[in-house]
C-alpha positions in Angstrom: 112.8 135.3 47.0 112.5 138.0 49.5 115.9 137.5 51.2 116.6 141.2 52.0 114.6 144.4 52.2 116.9 147.3 51.3 116.6 151.0 51.1 118.9 152.5 48.4 120.6 155.9 48.5 120.1 158.5 45.8 123.2 157.2 44.0 121.8 153.6 44.0 124.1 152.3 46.7 122.8 150.1 49.4 121.5 151.8 52.5 119.6 150.4 55.4 119.1 146.6 55.1 116.8 144.1 56.8 117.2 140.3 56.4 114.6 137.6 56.2 114.8 135.3 59.1 116.2 138.1 61.3 114.0 141.2 60.9 111.0 139.6 59.1 110.0 136.1 57.9 109.0 134.5 54.6 106.5 131.6 54.7 106.5 128.6 52.4 104.3 130.4 49.9 106.7 133.3 49.6 104.6 135.7 51.7 106.6 138.2 53.8 105.5 138.4 57.5 106.3 141.2 59.9 108.9 140.6 62.5 110.7 143.4 64.2 110.0 145.6 61.2 106.7 146.6 59.4 107.2 145.4 55.9 104.4 147.4 54.3 105.7 150.7 55.9 109.2 149.9 54.6 107.9 149.2 51.1 105.9 152.4 51.1 109.1 154.2 52.2 110.9 152.9 49.0 112.6 149.8 50.3 113.0 147.0 47.8 113.1 143.2 48.1 116.5 141.8 46.9 117.6 138.2 46.4 120.8 136.9 48.0 122.8 136.8 44.7 122.1 140.5 44.0 122.7 141.3 47.7 126.2 139.7 47.4 126.9 141.8 44.4 125.8 145.0 46.2 128.4 144.2 48.8 131.1 143.6 46.2 131.2 139.9 47.1 131.7 138.6 43.5 134.5 137.5 41.2 135.4 141.1 40.3 135.2 142.4 43.9 133.1 145.1 42.4 130.4 146.8 44.4 127.0 147.0 42.6 124.3 149.6 42.8 120.6 149.9 41.8 120.1 151.6 38.5 117.0 153.8 37.7 115.6 150.9 35.5 115.6 148.6 38.5 118.6 146.5 37.4 121.9 146.1 39.3 125.2 147.2 37.8 128.7 147.9 38.9 129.0 151.1 40.9 131.1 153.8 39.2 132.0 156.5 41.7 131.7 160.1 40.4 134.8 162.0 39.6 136.1 164.0 42.7 135.3 167.7 42.7 138.1 170.3 42.5 137.6 170.9 46.3 137.9 167.1 47.0 141.1 166.9 44.9 142.6 169.9 46.6 141.8 168.4 50.1 143.3 165.1 49.1 146.5 166.9 47.8 146.8 168.9 51.1 146.3 165.7 53.1 149.0 164.0 51.1 151.4 167.0 51.6 150.7 167.0 55.3 151.5 163.2 55.6 154.7 163.7 53.7 155.6 166.8 55.8 155.0 165.0 59.1 157.2 162.0 57.9 159.9 164.3 56.7 159.8 166.4 59.9 160.1 163.3 62.1 163.1 162.1 60.1 164.8 165.5 60.5 164.0 165.8 64.2 165.4 162.2 64.7 168.6 163.2 62.9 168.8 166.4 64.9 168.5 164.6 68.1 171.2 162.1 67.1 173.5 165.0 66.1 173.0 166.8 69.4 173.6 163.6 71.4 176.8 162.9 69.5 178.0 166.5 69.9 178.2 167.1 66.1 177.6 170.8 65.9 178.2 171.0 62.1 175.5 168.4 61.6 173.2 170.2 63.9 173.6 173.5 61.9 173.1 171.6 58.7 169.9 169.9 59.9 168.5 173.1 61.3 169.1 174.8 57.9 167.5 171.9 56.1 164.5 172.0 58.5 164.0 175.7 57.8 164.1 175.0 54.0 161.8 172.1 54.4 159.2 174.2 56.4 159.4 176.9 53.8 158.8 174.5 50.9 155.9 172.9 52.7 154.3 176.3 53.4 154.8 177.3 49.8 153.2 174.1 48.6 150.2 174.4 50.8 149.6 178.0 50.0 150.1 177.4 46.3 147.1 175.1 46.0 
């Protein structure tokens, strides 16, 4: 059937998608009829007709919850993402460090506020010292990457 008309990205993943009965129509003989889209133009632009079962796999709506993609030979297979680049790994590590830093900083600042409010000057000094060490460790970790 001609259930969906899909453009695939360079990596084979689903891109722009048009549905039969919404954007175009299929008659009883299986002929696709223009609706809000020009089917011939889309086919000339590389769009492909896809059946519902394959479409559901492309979405990852299957028993394995695995997204599928279009392979060079025209078949559909589970999508395997490429390994992240060194730059992507470094960015992810920095983002993780920042998240941990912000959580730690909030905890220290909450503790500092409690110490100030309770008049515990020893705790205030200790937390201030810990905060300075914490900032230095974060700076070192970020610059070390």
